[in-house]
N, C-alpha and C positions, 0 to 999 in steps of 0.2 A: 689867586684869585682873578687876575690880570685877563685872562679867557672869561670874563662877564662884563669886564666894561667895552660898552659900546665906544666905538671909533668910527672916526670921520670916513675911514674906508667902508667899514661895514654900512654904515650908515646909507651911503652914496649905492653900496651895492644893494640895497632893500627897497630905497627911496628915492624918490625924484623931487627936488624942494623946485619950487616957483617962485624967483624973489617979485615979481609984480603981484601974484594973487596972495601969494602965502601959503600956498598947499602944498602940501604933500601929496606923492604919488607913486601908488605901489609899483615896483618894478616889479616885484618877485611875489608870485603865490604863496604865501606863507603859513595855511590852513585851506580847510576845506571851503571858509566862507569868505574867504579872502582873493581876488583876480588881479591880474597885473590889471593896469589901467586905473581903479579904483581909487579914488581921494580916500587916503588913509585918515585915521582920527574921528573923533565926536567932540562937543561940546557937555565939561560937566554943569553941574552943578552952580558951581563956583564961576561962571561966564570962560572959564579956560576949554581951549581946543589941547586934549591926548591924545596920544598916540602909544599905540600898543608896538613894540621891536624886539623879538626875541624873548618873547614872556611877560616883557619888564613893560610898565606905564611911563612914558614921560610926558611933559608939557613940550604942545607943539613950538611953544618959543626959545626953549631950552635944545632943539632939533636944531631949529634953523640955528640958531648961534654955533653948534657943532658942525651940519654940513655946512656953513660960510666959512668961517674961524677954525677950526681943526678941535676946538676946545670946548667944556664947557661951561658955561656961565654962570 
């Protein structure tokens, strides 16, 4: 199931991360309701931002770590 694991390379192909603002911006339209340039994610009731990537939901802070360091924290 290695193809199910999100890699830094795949993440960077789909999203751009702005270290200054902490925002992820869509680089690829992945469905009809998502456009290139959209801010990715939304805040859940627990206060954390979650982003859907390849059909799976990830917390934004974990994606930021993967984006910068290449591994999940």
